[in-house]
RODO-2510 file (C-alpha; in nm, 4 decimals, decimal comma):
residues 236
     n   res          X          Y          Z
     1     m    13,3780    11,4142    10,2977
     2     s    13,3166    11,7634    10,4767
     3     k    13,2113    11,8190    10,8169
     4     k    12,8774    11,9454    10,6644
     5     e    12,8428    11,6322    10,4581
     6     r    12,9066    11,4393    10,7696
     7     k    12,6573    11,6104    10,9561
     8     k    12,3736    11,5872    10,6851
     9     r    12,4298    11,2227    10,6622
    10     s    12,4121    11,1672    11,0463
    11     e    12,0875    11,3296    11,0382
    12     i    11,9315    11,0767    10,7759
    13     p    11,7598    10,7792    10,9690
    14     e    11,9570    10,4810    11,0039
    15     a    11,7194    10,2702    10,8346
    16     v    11,7274    10,4901    10,5434
    17     s    11,9990    10,2985    10,3308
    18     l    11,9169    10,4452     9,9759
    19     i    12,2368    10,5007     9,7695
    20     t    12,0588    10,7792     9,6208
    21     l    12,0111    10,9571     9,9277
    22     v    12,3163    10,8980    10,1064
    23     d    12,5754    10,9132     9,8362
    24     k    12,4364    11,1250     9,5520
    25     s    12,7743    11,1409     9,3613
    26     s    12,8197    10,7414     9,3314
    27     p    12,8049    10,5887     9,0057
    28     v    12,5071    10,3634     9,1172
    29     s    12,3125    10,7017     9,1874
    30     e    12,4261    10,8348     8,8460
    31     r    12,2525    10,5219     8,7025
    32     y    11,9170    10,6024     8,8766
    33     r    11,9396    10,9597     8,7331
    34     t    11,9973    10,7800     8,3854
    35     v    11,6729    10,5719     8,4418
    36     r    11,5126    10,9117     8,5426
    37     t    11,6192    11,0744     8,2060
    38     n    11,5155    10,7766     7,9789
    39     i    11,1637    10,7923     8,1580
    40     q    11,1519    11,1656     8,0819
    41     f    11,2188    11,1177     7,7449
    42     a    10,9693    10,8546     7,7063
    43     s    10,6955    11,1068     7,7565
    44     s    10,5574    11,2725     7,4626
    45     a    10,2555    11,5208     7,3764
    46     d    10,0409    11,2305     7,3049
    47     r    10,1599    11,0274     7,6089
    48     q    10,2755    11,1874     7,9039
    49     i    10,4524    10,9515     8,1679
    50     k    10,3382    11,0622     8,4979
    51     t    10,2348    10,7455     8,6653
    52     l    10,4627    10,4473     8,6712
    53     v    10,4440    10,0998     8,7903
    54     v    10,7508     9,9307     8,9179
    55     t    10,7276     9,5397     8,9366
    56     s    10,9334     9,2195     8,8888
    57     s    10,8801     8,8734     8,7751
    58     g    10,9350     8,7258     9,1251
    59     p    11,0723     8,8350     9,4716
    60     g    11,3923     8,9264     9,5769
    61     e    11,4780     9,1253     9,2518
    62     g    11,5117     9,4806     9,3690
    63     k    11,1896     9,6373     9,2758
    64     s    11,1182     9,8121     9,5910
    65     t    11,4580     9,9363     9,6209
    66     t    11,4432    10,0626     9,2728
    67     s    11,0908    10,2264     9,3261
    68     a    11,2395    10,4060     9,6437
    69     n    11,5658    10,5216     9,4548
    70     l    11,3766    10,6400     9,1534
    71     a    11,1523    10,8321     9,3605
    72     v    11,4338    11,0299     9,5324
    73     v    11,6276    11,1209     9,2155
    74     f    11,2916    11,2442     9,0634
    75     a    11,2339    11,4541     9,3763
    76     n    11,5814    11,5615     9,3526
    77     s    11,5145    11,7093     9,0325
    78     g    11,2460    11,9496     9,1779
    79     q    10,9212    11,7597     9,0899
    80     s    10,6744    11,6976     9,3314
    81     v    10,6822    11,3234     9,3761
    82     l    10,4648    11,0522     9,5718
    83     l    10,5741    10,7002     9,5955
    84     v    10,2906    10,4870     9,6710
    85     d    10,3332    10,1341     9,8351
    86     a    10,0738     9,9349     9,6332
    87     d    10,2202     9,6010     9,7670
    88     m     9,9344     9,5534    10,0051
    89     r    10,0649     9,2052    10,0695
    90     k    10,4176     9,2520    10,1706
    91     s    10,4951     9,6225    10,2336
    92     t    10,8281     9,7524    10,2823
    93     v    10,8328    10,1379    10,2037
    94     h    10,7427    10,2560    10,5319
    95     k    11,0372    10,0607    10,6722
    96     t    11,2756    10,2307    10,4100
    97     f    11,1695    10,5729    10,5083
    98     q    11,1059    10,4936    10,8781
    99     l    10,7314    10,6136    10,8531
   100     t    10,4198    10,4834    11,0217
   101     n    10,1991    10,2466    10,8724
   102     n     9,8972    10,2914    11,0472
   103     v     9,6848    10,4310    10,7697
   104     g     9,7694    10,4163    10,3903
   105     l     9,6390    10,3054    10,0488
   106     s     9,4221    10,0365    10,1919
   107     n     9,2316    10,2778    10,3947
   108     v     9,2014    10,5196    10,0923
   109     l     9,0511    10,2495     9,8970
   110     s     8,8169    10,0802    10,1255
   111     s     8,6941    10,4066    10,3085
   112     d     8,5942    10,7646    10,2671
   113     m     8,9199    10,8549    10,3975
   114     g     9,1019    11,1540    10,1864
   115     v     9,4203    11,1448    10,0187
   116     k     9,5611    11,3961    10,2304
   117     e     9,5155    11,1903    10,5470
   118     a     9,6979    10,9015    10,3967
   119     v    10,0021    11,0867    10,2670
   120     q    10,3513    11,1418    10,4759
   121     r    10,6422    11,3706    10,4197
   122     s    10,9735    11,1777    10,3763
   123     v    11,3075    11,3203    10,4625
   124     v    11,3730    11,3921    10,0994
   125     p    11,2469    11,7406     9,9816
   126     n    10,9402    11,7207     9,7390
   127     l    10,9085    11,3500     9,8102
   128     y    10,5780    11,2276     9,9625
   129     v    10,4926    10,8643    10,0507
   130     m    10,1603    10,6860    10,0829
   131     t    10,2328    10,3541    10,2613
   132     s    10,0270    10,0583    10,2030
   133     g     9,8252    10,0892    10,5185
   134     p     9,6534     9,7761    10,7337
   135     k     9,6826     9,4566    10,5341
   136     a     9,3563     9,4233    10,3203
   137     p     9,1925     9,0870    10,2504
   138     n     9,1323     9,1753     9,8755
   139     p     9,4087     9,3764     9,7362
   140     s     9,3539     9,2801     9,3844
   141     e     8,9802     9,3853     9,4089
   142     l     9,0734     9,7287     9,5726
   143     l     9,3166     9,8062     9,2943
   144     g     9,0925     9,7281     9,0202
   145     s     8,8117     9,9227     9,1808
   146     t     8,6349    10,2390     9,0418
   147     r     8,7810    10,4301     9,3525
   148     m     9,1385    10,3242     9,2349
   149     d     9,0740    10,4880     8,9173
   150     q     8,9248    10,8141     9,0911
   151     l     9,2534    10,7943     9,3217
   152     i     9,4800    10,7891     9,0134
   153     m     9,3061    11,1112     8,8890
   154     e     9,3318    11,2822     9,2075
   155     l     9,7006    11,2132     9,2498
   156     r     9,7772    11,3173     8,8814
   157     d     9,6218    11,6462     8,9833
   158     s     9,8340    11,6834     9,2910
   159     y    10,1724    11,5542     9,1946
   160     d    10,4258    11,5776     8,9096
   161     f    10,5150    11,2137     8,9290
   162     i    10,3708    10,9113     9,0904
   163     i    10,5482    10,5790     9,1537
   164     f    10,3573    10,2578     9,2345
   165     d    10,5753    10,0023     9,4084
   166     m    10,4025     9,6712     9,3311
   167     p    10,4152     9,2983     9,4124
   168     p    10,5968     9,0579     9,1575
   169     i    10,3763     9,0468     8,8620
   170     v    10,3854     8,6553     8,8293
   171     a    10,2811     8,5895     9,1805
   172     v     9,9678     8,7910     9,1899
   173     t     9,7208     9,0007     8,9396
   174     d     9,7932     9,3258     9,1251
   175     a    10,0782     9,4531     8,9230
   176     q     9,9069     9,3578     8,6071
   177     i     9,5924     9,5350     8,6937
   178     m     9,7884     9,8554     8,7962
   179     a    10,0216     9,8154     8,4626
   180     s     9,6910     9,8538     8,2687
   181     k     9,6113    10,1935     8,4275
   182     a     9,9579    10,3538     8,4540
   183     d    10,1195    10,5449     8,1842
   184     g    10,4319    10,3231     8,1958
   185     t    10,5777    10,0228     8,3396
   186     l    10,9395     9,9404     8,4514
   187     l    11,0258     9,5646     8,4786
   188     v    11,3136     9,4967     8,7372
   189     v    11,5486     9,2180     8,6761
   190     r    11,8229     9,0460     8,8934
   191     e    12,1023     8,8688     8,7896
   192     n    12,1146     8,5029     8,9192
   193     v    11,7935     8,5640     9,0691
   194     t    11,5675     8,6310     8,8001
   195     r    11,4487     8,2915     8,6208
   196     k    11,4019     8,3319     8,2206
   197     d    11,0747     8,1464     8,2195
   198     s    10,9355     8,3695     8,4758
   199     l    11,0606     8,6645     8,2796
   200     q    10,8882     8,5592     8,0015
   201     k    10,5753     8,5082     8,1761
   202     a    10,5974     8,8610     8,3045
   203     r    10,6301     8,9940     7,9747
   204     e    10,3228     8,7998     7,8614
   205     l    10,1279     8,8998     8,1274
   206     l    10,2040     9,2870     8,0735
   207     s    10,1362     9,2434     7,7211
   208     m     9,7889     9,1088     7,7774
   209     v     9,6635     9,4310     7,9249
   210     n     9,8618     9,6308     7,6695
   211     a    10,1034     9,7788     7,9263
   212     n    10,3423    10,0558     7,8235
   213     v    10,6613     9,8650     7,9240
   214     l    10,9109    10,1359     7,9202
   215     g    11,2271     9,9076     7,9853
   216     a    11,3797     9,7082     8,2289
   217     v    11,6299     9,7766     8,5221
   218     f    11,8849     9,5353     8,5421
   219     n    12,0500     9,4826     8,8860
   220     g    12,2995     9,2590     9,0763
   221     s    12,5609     9,2468     8,7789
   222     t    12,8966     9,0908     8,8415
   223     d    13,0312     9,2559     8,5398
   224     e    13,3396     9,4626     8,6238
   225     n    13,2101     9,7231     8,4105
   226     d    12,8740     9,7560     8,5486
   227     q    13,0182     9,7358     8,9141
   228     g    12,6952     9,5589     9,0095
   229     y    12,5221     9,8771     8,9519
   230     y    12,1794     9,9354     8,8057
   231     y    12,1167    10,0536     8,4309
   232     y    11,8272    10,1105     8,2000
   233     g    11,7749     9,9271     7,8851
   234     t    11,4792     9,9221     7,6406
   235     d    11,2328     9,6217     7,6616
   236     n    11,2360     9,4647     7,3249
***
């Protein structure tokens, strides 16, 4: 590693342990870029993929890590990207990027706060973040509101790509609600953590709202060929 690269890495906040940020040339970073490419190819003239929901069947499967790393690789491609922490029950995005969480999505949905007031710049060029904001007593109702529909329209006009980091879909209805509104959905699966019955339930819940499931991101593989990294596969 060159002196310049070491200096650049040292300037990255310690809490930001995103592989796509600290080691862009690593195999796992390349896997995330492959996911990005697959999402881009899933777009068509009839259905452009501009809003993406990332969820999992249960906790601890890596959906927030996947959301953040995908946001980084999309931003690295020169697109204006907004990562929205729509997990108003257990938010993590502000910690990942070392941002404040005093205001965010919950404020925008429950008050007359404008989008610009709730969006923060990240350490990554082209990448902006809307944290979850203060905990709300009714996340599902807020996400299913008319104001949420209006917000999505506003964001589509302001950013090239928007990623919604959602709670696990089997636990609460939040991800199911947003999957019905977004252009596409990614389901994150983790080896030795994801239960087969929970995964099947997740697929059923997504099917019920006619979600456009683009595929699955499988992580935690112990296969020597996969080296424990992430990869993309169609959901069929």
